[in-house]
Residue, then its C-alpha position, 0 to 999 in steps of 0.5 A: m500500500s502506497v501512503t503519502e504523509k506530509d507534516w502540516n501545522v495549525e497556528r493557535p494564539g501563542f503556539t503551534l499545533t503540529g500534525t501529519l496529513c496522511l494521503p492515499r496518493p501524493e496528489g488528489r482530492f479525497p474524503m478527509v478525516l480529522f482524528l480526535e484523540g483519547s484522554g491524556p498527553v497523547d501525541r498524533d500517533g496515540n503515544v505518550r512521550g514517544q512510547g505506545a502502540s501508535l494506534y492512530a498512525k496505524l488507523a490513518h494508514a488503514l484509512a488511506g488504504y480505503g481511499v480516505a485521507s486524514y489529519r492527526y495532530d499532537k495535542r497542545g503541550t505534547g509531541a512537537s506541539g507548543g503550549e502547556f498540556l497540564a494547563t489545558g482544559y477540556h474546552d481548550l482541546v475543543d477549541d484546538a480541534q475546531a481550529c484544525w477542522e477549519a484549517l483542514a477544510q481549506r486544504p487542496e487535498c480535502d473534499g469539503e463535501h466529505m469531511y468526517m470527525l473520528g473520535h476515540s474515547e474522550g475524542t468522541a465527546i469532542a467530536a459530538q460537541l464540535s459537530s454542531r458548532v462548526a460552519q463546515r458541518p461534518r458529513a458524519l461522525v465515526l466514534l470509537c469507544p464512545f460513552a453515554e454516561s457522565a465522565e464522573a460515572m465512568l470514572m467511578h465505574q473504573a474505580r470500582g473495577i480497580e478496587r475489585e482487581l487490586p488484590g490480585a494485580p501482578g508484578l511490581l506495578g500491582f505491588v506499588l498500587r497496593l502500597v499506595g492503597r494503604f495510604i489513600g484508603p479504599y480506592e473507590e472512596h478516594q476517587r469520589k473525594t478526588l472528583a468532589r475536589a475537582r469541582t472546586l478548582d479552576g487551575g493547577t494540577m491534581r492527582l487522578g490515580l497515578m497520573r497528574v492532570s489539569a484540575r480544570w480539564l477534569r472539572e470541565l470533563i465531569e461537568l459535561d452534559i453528554d446527553a445535551l452534546y448528542r442531542s445537538v449532533p447534526c449528522p449521522m454517526l457510526l458507533i463502534a464499541g469494544e466487547k472488552d472495553m472496561q473504560c467506555t463500556p459497550a453498554s454505555a455505547e449502546q445506550l448512546a445509540r438508543l438515545a441518538r436523534v440522527p441516523t446511527e449505526f452501532h457495532v460491538v467488536p468481539d474481544m476488542i479492548h479500549h486501545l482498539s486491539t483484540w485480546e482473548g481472556p477476561a476483560v479487566v481495568l488493570d491491564f498489565r499486558n503488553i499491547d504495543a505490538l498488537p495489530l488493530a482489531p481486524q473486525m473493526l477495520a473491516l467495519l470501517e472499510d465497509w462503512f467508507a465503501r458505502e459512503r463512496g457509493a452514496a456519494a456517487e449516487v448524488 
């Protein structure tokens, strides 16, 4: 498969977002996808500080094989992008995504009638919110591991899973987590206190589990009205959930599919985990397996290939 990649930057007030255009061919005009990443300091490829499974790079190359171009970018303060990640709020991320979308629509490689937002995890909420506020409306949203419950409910669900799995967590990390637990007490109660504290803060950083996060980002995320975001989505949606995703569960995604007010297609990929790979065995929150070398879930890729083929067919009939 021949894929062309071009570095391309989007200017923001006081800093630059850096990213990569992935094209099926060096020249031409293509259906265009904007990637909206999951939470955390992940770069354009889906990695943290250069380490990870490069799931967004793999996905961009797969889309190029289907004749679909894409743009993926380093969040502010990650990779080669400017800005400070730990001073960034959720709504700042939405603003950055809007700037990328509006700039992308002006690219000569972009077929403006066939632009899509592809969100993963937190990026699904960003896609839903952004879709109703941009002048150039997306033709559709492609949402991988979406969630219908509030971020607070989702984080508490994860906390209960950690509490349940912690006694048997293997290796050094399991030992460290149990040691931390002796100081903070029951993890579920600690998480509840953390989220309550986040509602009182508008700046600085705080601990969420073992991660340091922007307090404003966490507050803005847990205050999101997910139902309201999706009530205002103006375009069709493709929802793909992972059977073994313990962060954004298939039950939550199914609830979203039932609530949708626009044409919506919903699938659950067997054995798929949150990082878009498949793994046999029990679904767990505390996942200590090495997923970096795993390929993307073949059934998810087949669903995307079929969906974009139908999109091309629908466009040809117009």
